TIDO-541376 format. One record per atom (N, C-alpha, C, CB): residue number from 0; residue in one letter; atom name; x, y, z. Coordinates in steps of 0.02 Angstrom, whole numbers, plus 50000, padded with zeros to 5 digits. Glycine has a CB too. Example, Ala and Ser with C-alpha at 12.3 -4.5 7.8 and 13.67 -1.06 7.14 Angstrom:
# TIDO-541376
PT   seq   type   atom       u       v       w
PT     0      A      N   50660   49716   50390
PT     0      A     CA   50615   49775   50390
PT     0      A      C   50660   49835   50390
PT     0      A     CB   50565   49776   50452
PT     1      S      N   50642   49888   50354
PT     1      S     CA   50684   49947   50357
PT     1      S      C   50645   50002   50394
PT     1      S     CB   50704   49970   50286
//
This chain:
# TIDO-541376
PT   seq   type   atom       u       v       w
PT     0      M      N   55250   56471   55675
PT     0      M     CA   55291   56481   55616
PT     0      M      C   55318   56412   55581
PT     0      M     CB   55351   56525   55638
PT     1      E      N   55335   56374   55619
PT     1      E     CA   55367   56307   55600
PT     1      E      C   55312   56268   55557
PT     1      E     CB   55389   56262   55669
PT     2      L      N   55249   56269   55579
PT     2      L     CA   55195   56233   55547
PT     2      L      C   55187   56265   55477
PT     2      L     CB   55127   56236   55590
PT     3      L      N   55187   56333   55470
PT     3      L     CA   55175   56364   55406
PT     3      L      C   55232   56341   55360
PT     3      L     CB   55171   56444   55411
PT     4      S      N   55293   56341   55379
PT     4      S     CA   55345   56318   55332
PT     4      S      C   55343   56245   55313
PT     4      S     CB   55410   56331   55361
PT     5      I      N   55312   56203   55358
PT     5      I     CA   55304   56138   55334
PT     5      I      C   55248   56132   55285
PT     5      I     CB   55294   56093   55389
PT     6      L      N   55198   56168   55291
PT     6      L     CA   55136   56158   55250
PT     6      L      C   55149   56199   55183
PT     6      L     CB   55066   56186   55291
PT     7      E      N   55192   56244   55180
PT     7      E     CA   55200   56281   55115
PT     7      E      C   55216   56243   55055
PT     7      E     CB   55250   56330   55121
PT     8      P      N   55260   56194   55056
PT     8      P     CA   55274   56157   54991
PT     8      P      C   55208   56113   54973
PT     8      P     CB   55343   56106   54999
PT     9      A      N   55172   56094   55023
PT     9      A     CA   55117   56053   55005
PT     9      A      C   55060   56089   54971
PT     9      A     CB   55092   56019   55064
PT    10      I      N   55057   56153   54994
PT    10      I     CA   55000   56197   54968
PT    10      I      C   55017   56214   54896
PT    10      I     CB   54991   56265   55012
PT    11      G      N   55083   56223   54880
PT    11      G     CA   55104   56230   54811
PT    11      G      C   55093   56168   54768
PT    11      G     CB   55176   56248   54810
PT    12      L      N   55106   56117   54794
PT    12      L     CA   55090   56046   54762
PT    12      L      C   55018   56038   54743
PT    12      L     CB   55108   55986   54812
PT    13      I      N   54980   56051   54796
PT    13      I     CA   54904   56046   54790
PT    13      I      C   54879   56096   54730
PT    13      I     CB   54868   56065   54865
PT    14      M      N   54903   56154   54732
PT    14      M     CA   54885   56205   54677
PT    14      M      C   54905   56181   54612
PT    14      M     CB   54917   56274   54689
PT    15      W      N   54963   56152   54600
PT    15      W     CA   54987   56120   54531
PT    15      W      C   54945   56061   54518
PT    15      W     CB   55064   56096   54532
PT    16      E      N   54923   56021   54566
PT    16      E     CA   54884   55962   54551
PT    16      E      C   54811   55983   54527
PT    16      E     CB   54881   55916   54616
PT    17      V      N   54784   56029   54564
PT    17      V     CA   54720   56054   54542
PT    17      V      C   54723   56086   54469
PT    17      V     CB   54694   56105   54594
PT    18      F      N   54770   56125   54459
PT    18      F     CA   54783   56154   54395
PT    18      F      C   54793   56102   54337
PT    18      F     CB   54844   56197   54402
PT    19      L      N   54830   56055   54353
PT    19      L     CA   54839   55997   54303
PT    19      L      C   54780   55956   54290
PT    19      L     CB   54892   55949   54326
PT    20      L      N   54746   55938   54346
PT    20      L     CA   54684   55898   54332
PT    20      L      C   54633   55940   54295
PT    20      L     CB   54652   55872   54399
PT    21      S      N   54620   56008   54311
PT    21      S     CA   54573   56045   54273
PT    21      S      C   54597   56051   54201
PT    21      S     CB   54561   56112   54303
PT    22      W      N   54658   56057   54187
PT    22      W     CA   54686   56063   54117
PT    22      W      C   54670   55997   54081
PT    22      W     CB   54766   56079   54117
PT    23      I      N   54681   55940   54110
PT    23      I     CA   54665   55876   54077
PT    23      I      C   54590   55871   54073
PT    23      I     CB   54695   55814   54116
PT    24      F      N   54548   55888   54121
PT    24      F     CA   54480   55884   54108
PT    24      F      C   54451   55926   54054
PT    24      F     CB   54449   55899   54165
PT    25      F      N   54473   55988   54049
PT    25      F     CA   54451   56033   53992
PT    25      F      C   54476   56001   53923
PT    25      F     CB   54482   56110   54002
PT    26      L      N   54539   55982   53926
PT    26      L     CA   54564   55950   53862
PT    26      L      C   54519   55889   53839
PT    26      L     CB   54639   55923   53873
PT    27      I      N   54504   55851   53885
PT    27      I     CA   54461   55787   53871
PT    27      I      C   54385   55810   53845
PT    27      I     CB   54454   55739   53946
PT    28      F      N   54362   55858   53886
PT    28      F     CA   54294   55883   53871
PT    28      F      C   54292   55915   53798
PT    28      F     CB   54273   55938   53926
PT    29      A      N   54343   55958   53784
PT    29      A     CA   54343   55984   53721
PT    29      A      C   54351   55940   53665
PT    29      A     CB   54388   56030   53717
PT    30      S      N   54394   55884   53676
PT    30      S     CA   54402   55833   53629
PT    30      S      C   54341   55792   53612
PT    30      S     CB   54452   55790   53653
PT    31      I      N   54308   55775   53663
PT    31      I     CA   54247   55744   53656
PT    31      I      C   54193   55783   53623
PT    31      I     CB   54225   55726   53717
PT    32      D      N   54193   55841   53635
PT    32      D     CA   54143   55892   53606
PT    32      D      C   54162   55904   53529
PT    32      D     CB   54147   55965   53650
PT    33      I      N   54221   55902   53514
PT    33      I     CA   54245   55909   53442
PT    33      I      C   54223   55842   53409
PT    33      I     CB   54329   55922   53435
PT    34      A      N   54239   55791   53436
PT    34      A     CA   54226   55722   53402
PT    34      A      C   54147   55711   53393
PT    34      A     CB   54258   55659   53449
PT    35      I      N   54104   55734   53438
PT    35      I     CA   54038   55727   53436
PT    35      I      C   54006   55767   53382
PT    35      I     CB   54012   55741   53497
PT    36      N      N   54024   55829   53374
PT    36      N     CA   53988   55879   53337
PT    36      N      C   54019   55876   53263
PT    36      N     CB   53996   55954   53372
PT    37      K      N   53982   55907   53219
PT    37      K     CA   54000   55911   53151
PT    37      K      C   54026   55980   53133
PT    37      K     CB   53944   55894   53109
PT    38      F      N   54076   55979   53086
PT    38      F     CA   54108   56043   53067
PT    38      F      C   54113   56039   52989
PT    38      F     CB   54183   56054   53103
PT    39      E      N   54130   56091   52958
PT    39      E     CA   54136   56096   52887
PT    39      E      C   54205   56079   52870
PT    39      E     CB   54117   56165   52861
PT    40      G      N   54217   56042   52814
PT    40      G     CA   54282   56022   52788
PT    40      G      C   54327   55987   52840
PT    40      G     CB   54317   56083   52762
PT    41      N      N   54384   56015   52841
PT    41      N     CA   54436   55992   52887
PT    41      N      C   54444   56026   52956
PT    41      N     CB   54498   55997   52853
PT    42      Q      N   54389   56061   52970
PT    42      Q     CA   54392   56098   53038
PT    42      Q      C   54398   56053   53099
PT    42      Q     CB   54329   56142   53048
PT    43      K      N   54365   55996   53095
PT    43      K     CA   54364   55948   53149
PT    43      K      C   54433   55928   53159
PT    43      K     CB   54318   55888   53135
PT    44      I      N   54475   55908   53114
PT    44      I     CA   54544   55887   53124
PT    44      I      C   54586   55953   53145
PT    44      I     CB   54573   55851   53055
PT    45      F      N   54571   56008   53118
PT    45      F     CA   54612   56066   53143
PT    45      F      C   54597   56077   53223
PT    45      F     CB   54594   56135   53098
PT    46      W      N   54539   56075   53238
PT    46      W     CA   54525   56090   53314
PT    46      W      C   54548   56038   53361
PT    46      W     CB   54451   56099   53327
PT    47      L      N   54548   55974   53334
PT    47      L     CA   54573   55918   53374
PT    47      L      C   54650   55929   53384
PT    47      L     CB   54557   55849   53337
PT    48      L      N   54686   55943   53331
PT    48      L     CA   54757   55952   53332
PT    48      L      C   54773   56016   53373
PT    48      L     CB   54784   55957   53258
PT    49      L      N   54737   56065   53368
PT    49      L     CA   54749   56128   53404
PT    49      L      C   54739   56109   53481
PT    49      L     CB   54698   56188   53379
PT    50      C      N   54689   56074   53497
PT    50      C     CA   54676   56058   53571
PT    50      C      C   54732   56011   53594
PT    50      C     CB   54602   56022   53582
PT    51      I      N   54760   55969   53557
PT    51      I     CA   54806   55916   53585
PT    51      I      C   54880   55952   53586
PT    51      I     CB   54804   55844   53537
PT    52      F      N   54895   55987   53538
PT    52      F     CA   54965   56006   53526
PT    52      F      C   54975   56083   53549
PT    52      F     CB   54985   55995   53446
PT    53      V      N   54927   56125   53558
PT    53      V     CA   54941   56194   53577
PT    53      V      C   54921   56198   53650
PT    53      V     CB   54903   56249   53531
PT    54      P      N   54964   56223   53694
PT    54      P     CA   54946   56239   53760
PT    54      P      C   54883   56288   53768
PT    54      P     CB   55006   56267   53793
PT    55      F      N   54833   56266   53798
PT    55      F     CA   54771   56302   53809
PT    55      F      C   54734   56304   53747
PT    55      F     CB   54783   56372   53834
PT    56      G      N   54747   56253   53696
PT    56      G     CA   54708   56249   53637
PT    56      G      C   54632   56242   53650
PT    56      G     CB   54733   56193   53597
PT    57      W      N   54615   56208   53706
PT    57      W     CA   54544   56193   53723
PT    57      W      C   54512   56259   53735
PT    57      W     CB   54536   56144   53787
PT    58      L      N   54549   56309   53764
PT    58      L     CA   54518   56371   53782
PT    58      L      C   54505   56411   53716
PT    58      L     CB   54563   56410   53832
PT    59      I      N   54550   56408   53664
PT    59      I     CA   54539   56440   53607
PT    59      I      C   54479   56404   53572
PT    59      I     CB   54602   56442   53566
PT    60      Y      N   54472   56338   53576
PT    60      Y     CA   54417   56308   53544
PT    60      Y      C   54349   56331   53576
PT    60      Y     CB   54425   56232   53548
PT    61      F      N   54351   56333   53647
PT    61      F     CA   54283   56351   53682
PT    61      F      C   54267   56426   53666
PT    61      F     CB   54286   56340   53766
PT    62      L      N   54318   56472   53652
PT    62      L     CA   54305   56539   53636
PT    62      L      C   54284   56546   53561
PT    62      L     CB   54367   56582   53652
PT    63      I      N   54318   56514   53515
PT    63      I     CA   54306   56523   53441
PT    63      I      C   54271   56467   53413
PT    63      I     CB   54370   56532   53402
PT    64      G      N   54296   56402   53424
PT    64      G     CA   54281   56346   53383
PT    64      G      C   54207   56326   53390
PT    64      G     CB   54328   56288   53400
PT    65      R      N   54178   56332   53454
PT    65      R     CA   54114   56307   53467
PT    65      R      C   54059   56347   53422
PT    65      R     CB   54101   56313   53546
PT    66      K      N   54076   56403   53402
PT    66      K     CA   54032   56450   53359
PT    66      K      C   54037   56419   53291
PT    66      K     CB   54057   56532   53358
PT    67      Q      N   54083   56380   53265
PT    67      Q     CA   54088   56359   53201
PT    67      Q      C   54061   56291   53194
PT    67      Q     CB   54154   56364   53178
PT    68      R      N   54026   56258   53241
PT    68      R     CA   53993   56200   53232
PT    68      R      C   53935   56203   53187
PT    68      R     CB   53975   56176   53290
PT    69      I      N   53919   56144   53150
PT    69      I     CA   53859   56148   53110
PT    69      I      C   53803   56128   53155
PT    69      I     CB   53862   56103   53047
PT    70      K      N   53752   56166   53162
PT    70      K     CA   53692   56156   53204
PT    70      K      C   53648   56107   53168
PT    70      K     CB   53653   56222   53219
PT    71      V      N   53631   56051   53202
PT    71      V     CA   53589   55999   53177
PT    71      V      C   53521   56009   53205
PT    71      V     CB   53615   55930   53194
PT    72      S      N   53468   56016   53166
PT    72      S     CA   53401   56029   53194
PT    72      S      C   53351   55974   53175
PT    72      S     CB   53375   56097   53170
//
């Protein structure tokens, strides 16, 4: 019982670290994806600002914004 009570705070900390690192990874990945690809008008600026300033903006970009990219052939 004592071992579990000692490890409990550490498990919560590890979960927050994994969450934070994955959030940062997806934010950077979305920002690079937006910077590399072409969009119409001011959509590139819009998606960059959304990813940076809106919590889980990168998720909105991956669900909606990637479909709005200009396909280069």
